[in-house]
C-alpha positions as CSV (number, residue, x, y, z in Angstrom):
1,M,67.6,43.3,87.9
2,G,69.9,45.5,89.5
3,V,70.4,48.6,91.7
4,A,73.1,51.6,91.4
5,V,73.6,54.3,94.1
6,Q,75.7,57.1,94.8
7,S,76.0,58.9,98.1
8,H,77.9,61.1,100.6
9,Y,78.5,58.0,102.8
10,F,81.4,55.7,103.3
11,Q,80.9,52.3,101.8
12,V,77.4,52.7,100.5
13,G,77.6,49.4,98.6
14,P,77.0,47.0,101.5
15,V,74.0,48.9,102.8
16,V,71.8,50.1,99.9
17,P,71.8,47.5,97.0
18,W,70.3,44.2,97.3
19,A,69.2,41.9,94.5
20,L,68.8,38.0,93.9
21,A,68.3,36.3,90.6
22,G,65.1,35.5,89.6
23,V,63.4,37.0,92.8
24,G,64.0,40.9,92.6
25,A,65.9,43.9,93.7
26,V,65.9,46.2,96.8
27,A,67.4,49.7,97.6
28,T,67.0,50.5,101.2
29,Q,67.9,54.2,101.9
30,S,67.5,57.3,104.1
31,A,68.1,56.4,107.8
32,V,68.8,52.9,106.6
33,N,67.2,49.7,108.1
34,I,69.5,47.2,106.3
35,A,67.1,44.3,107.3
36,Y,64.8,45.9,104.6
37,G,66.9,44.3,101.9
38,P,67.4,40.8,102.8
39,L,63.9,40.4,104.3
40,G,62.6,42.0,101.1
41,L,64.1,39.4,98.9
42,D,63.1,36.7,101.3
43,L,59.6,37.7,101.1
44,M,59.5,38.1,97.2
45,K,61.2,34.5,97.2
46,A,58.3,33.3,98.9
47,G,55.8,34.7,96.6
48,Y,55.2,38.4,97.8
49,T,54.8,41.0,95.1
50,A,57.1,44.0,95.4
51,Q,54.3,46.2,96.9
52,Q,53.3,43.4,99.5
53,A,56.8,43.1,100.5
54,I,57.4,46.8,101.0
55,E,54.1,46.9,103.2
56,A,55.3,43.9,105.1
57,V,58.6,45.3,105.9
58,I,57.2,48.8,106.9
59,A,54.7,47.4,109.0
60,G,57.2,45.8,111.3
61,D,59.3,49.0,111.6
62,E,58.3,51.5,114.3
63,H,60.5,53.9,112.4
64,A,59.3,53.5,108.9
65,D,58.7,57.4,108.5
66,L,62.6,57.6,108.5
67,R,63.1,55.1,105.9
68,Q,63.2,55.0,102.1
69,V,62.9,51.8,100.3
70,A,62.2,50.7,96.8
71,M,61.5,47.0,95.4
72,V,61.3,45.4,91.9
73,D,60.1,41.9,91.7
74,A,61.0,39.4,88.9
75,H,57.8,40.0,87.3
76,G,58.5,43.7,86.6
77,N,56.3,45.0,89.7
78,V,57.6,48.1,91.2
79,A,56.9,49.4,94.8
80,A,58.7,52.3,96.6
81,H,58.2,54.2,100.2
82,T,59.7,57.6,101.2
83,G,58.9,58.3,104.7
84,S,57.5,61.6,106.1
85,K,60.7,62.3,107.9
86,C,63.3,61.7,105.4
87,I,65.5,64.6,105.1
88,P,64.4,67.0,102.1
89,A,64.8,67.1,99.2
90,A,63.5,63.4,99.3
91,G,61.1,61.6,97.0
92,H,60.6,58.8,94.5
93,I,59.2,58.0,91.2
94,A,58.0,54.6,89.9
95,G,58.3,53.6,86.2
96,K,58.0,50.7,84.0
97,G,59.9,48.1,85.7
98,H,62.0,50.6,87.5
99,S,62.0,53.2,90.5
100,C,64.2,56.0,91.0
101,Q,64.4,57.5,94.7
102,A,66.6,59.8,96.4
103,N,67.0,61.6,99.7
104,L,69.1,64.8,101.1
105,M,69.2,66.2,97.6
106,E,69.9,69.6,96.4
107,K,66.7,69.8,94.4
108,D,63.4,67.8,94.2
109,T,63.9,67.2,90.5
110,V,66.7,64.7,91.2
111,W,64.4,61.5,91.0
112,G,62.3,62.5,88.2
113,A,65.7,63.3,86.0
114,M,66.8,59.9,87.0
115,S,63.7,58.2,85.8
116,R,63.7,60.1,82.3
117,A,67.3,59.3,81.8
118,Y,66.9,55.5,82.6
119,E,63.9,55.4,80.3
120,T,65.6,56.9,77.4
121,A,68.9,55.3,77.9
122,T,70.1,52.3,75.6
123,G,72.4,49.8,75.8
124,P,73.0,47.1,78.9
125,L,71.4,47.4,82.1
126,A,74.6,48.8,83.8
127,D,74.9,51.6,81.1
128,R,71.0,52.7,81.8
129,L,71.7,52.7,85.5
130,M,74.7,54.9,85.1
131,A,72.7,57.2,83.0
132,A,70.3,57.5,85.8
133,L,73.1,58.3,88.3
134,D,74.7,60.7,85.8
135,A,71.2,62.6,85.6
136,A,71.2,62.7,89.4
137,E,74.6,64.4,89.8
138,A,73.7,66.9,86.9
139,E,70.4,67.9,88.9
140,G,72.7,68.8,92.1
141,G,72.8,65.2,93.4
142,D,73.4,64.9,97.4
143,I,73.5,68.3,99.0
144,R,76.4,66.9,101.0
145,G,78.5,66.0,98.1
146,K,79.8,62.8,96.7
147,Q,81.9,60.0,98.3
148,S,81.0,56.4,97.3
149,S,78.9,54.7,94.8
150,A,77.9,50.9,94.0
151,M,76.1,48.9,91.5
152,L,74.7,45.4,91.8
153,I,73.2,43.4,89.0
154,V,71.8,40.0,88.9
155,K,70.1,37.9,85.9
156,G,66.5,37.7,85.8
157,T,66.2,34.0,86.1
158,W,67.7,31.8,88.8
159,S,70.3,29.3,87.3
160,G,71.4,27.5,90.6
161,R,74.7,28.9,90.0
162,P,74.9,32.2,92.0
163,W,78.6,32.9,90.9
164,E,77.1,33.1,87.6
165,D,73.9,35.1,88.3
166,R,75.5,37.9,89.7
167,T,76.9,39.7,86.6
168,I,78.1,43.0,88.3
169,D,78.8,43.6,91.8
170,L,81.2,46.7,92.1
171,R,81.7,49.1,95.0
172,V,83.6,52.5,95.2
173,E,83.9,53.0,99.0
174,D,85.6,56.2,99.1
175,H,86.4,58.5,96.2
176,P,86.4,62.3,95.0
177,D,84.3,61.0,91.8
178,P,82.6,57.9,92.8
179,L,80.5,57.9,89.5
180,G,83.9,58.2,87.3
181,E,85.4,55.5,89.2
182,L,82.5,53.2,89.0
183,R,82.4,53.7,85.5
184,R,85.9,52.8,84.8
185,L,85.2,49.6,87.0
186,I,82.3,48.5,84.8
187,Q,84.6,48.8,82.0
188,I,87.2,46.4,83.5
189,R,84.5,44.4,84.6
190,R,83.5,43.8,80.9
191,A,87.2,43.2,79.9
192,Y,87.6,40.4,82.5
193,D,84.2,38.9,81.5
194,A,85.7,38.7,78.0
195,D,88.8,37.3,79.5
196,A,86.8,34.7,81.3
197,E,85.1,33.6,78.1
198,A,88.6,33.2,76.6
199,D,89.2,30.7,79.3
200,R,86.1,28.6,78.5
201,L,87.3,28.5,74.7
202,D,90.6,27.6,75.8
203,E,89.0,24.6,77.6
204,L,87.3,23.6,74.3
205,A,90.7,24.0,72.7
206,D,89.2,26.7,70.3
207,L,92.6,28.7,70.2
208,E,91.5,31.4,67.7
209,G,88.4,32.0,69.3
210,A,90.3,32.4,72.8
211,R,92.6,34.7,71.0
212,Q,89.9,37.0,69.7
213,K,88.5,37.3,73.0
214,R,91.7,37.9,74.8
215,I,92.2,40.5,72.3
216,E,88.7,41.9,73.2
217,A,89.4,42.2,76.8
218,F,92.8,43.8,76.4
219,E,91.1,46.5,74.1
220,L,88.3,47.1,76.7
221,A,91.0,47.8,79.2
222,P,94.1,48.7,77.5
223,D,96.1,49.8,80.5
224,N,95.5,46.5,82.4
225,V,98.9,45.0,82.2
226,E,97.7,41.3,83.1
227,L,95.2,41.4,80.1
228,R,97.8,42.8,77.7
229,F,100.0,39.7,78.8
230,W,97.3,37.0,78.3
231,A,96.3,38.5,75.0
232,G,100.0,38.0,74.0
233,V,100.1,34.3,75.2
234,A,96.7,33.6,73.3
235,T,98.0,35.3,70.0
236,A,101.2,33.2,70.4
237,H,99.6,30.0,71.3
238,A,97.3,30.5,68.3
239,G,100.5,30.6,66.0
240,D,101.3,34.5,65.8
241,L,104.5,34.6,67.7
242,G,105.6,38.0,66.4
243,T,102.5,39.7,67.6
244,G,102.3,37.6,70.7
245,A,106.0,38.3,71.8
246,M,105.2,42.2,71.4
247,L,102.2,42.2,73.9
248,I,104.1,40.0,76.2
249,A,107.1,42.2,76.2
250,Q,105.1,45.3,76.8
251,A,103.9,43.5,80.2
252,V,107.6,42.3,80.8
253,R,108.7,45.9,80.5
254,E,106.2,46.8,83.3
255,D,107.3,43.9,85.4
256,P,110.2,41.5,84.6
257,R,108.4,38.7,86.4
258,W,105.9,38.2,83.5
259,L,108.8,36.4,81.7
260,E,109.0,33.8,84.3
261,T,105.2,33.7,84.3
262,M,105.5,33.0,80.5
263,R,107.8,30.2,81.2
264,R,105.6,28.4,83.7
265,L,102.7,28.2,81.0
266,T,104.3,25.2,79.6
267,A,103.2,23.3,82.9
268,I,99.4,23.7,82.0
269,D,99.9,23.5,78.0
270,R,99.0,27.2,77.8
271,L,102.2,27.5,75.7
272,T,104.6,24.6,74.3
273,S,108.1,24.2,75.1
274,E,108.9,25.2,71.5
275,Q,106.8,28.0,71.7
276,V,108.5,29.6,74.9
277,A,111.9,28.8,73.5
278,E,111.2,30.8,70.4
279,L,109.4,33.6,72.3
280,E,111.9,34.2,75.1
281,P,114.6,35.9,73.2
282,R,112.0,38.0,71.2
283,V,110.3,39.2,74.2
284,T,113.7,39.8,76.0
285,A,114.9,41.8,73.1
286,L,111.5,44.0,72.7
287,A,111.0,44.5,76.5
288,K,114.6,46.4,76.8
């Protein structure tokens, strides 16, 4: 489950998207009442449906006609509210397992375009959410322009490990192209997820599996110097010193301190002393 948003508003990320694994997701918008987010999640956690939760938060707000809010619960129930005093163009559309809503839009076709794009998109949830945001922008988007964006995705089932249940939590606070920057961050997030999986494989002494995941991470974010360095380390540790030295040297060329970082890896058995002794002259020569 997740929420994605773009707005001409500084730091939209801490305001609009709320989600909790195994419970639901909330987007609270327009003249925002931030309490709708945590309160909506608390109510759904207590067993309320999305519709019951929305009715409850609106009932306790004397300015509900200024608010816009949508909720999806863990059972796929959807509910949305657009107050009569939300600034036009404002509205929402609920589909199977999702809601699209917007206010202060250039056109009243935005939320319909969002829903169609989401429903026809394929791939991971992050890609489908991005498709909806792209469609909104293509319809004219926020009449004020664009400034910030955010995406929050959690697993559908609570595991008891919130650090694992929140799979994407990205914010673009202030940027001329917030959707482009959000898309770039999603790609980097995927790269670091692959790198984290490599860490797990390292702990299991699966050197070849770790190497493959490090290479995958580097290929997802080829401009990331750190991921290039760790791909080189994993490659060297798995026995391919030539390719490993080349990748490490590219990082050292960017910052010579990566060479000292490589030396220190013997302390945690990420590289052996013999491997470092063989790598160092190769890396130094290639980095020139």
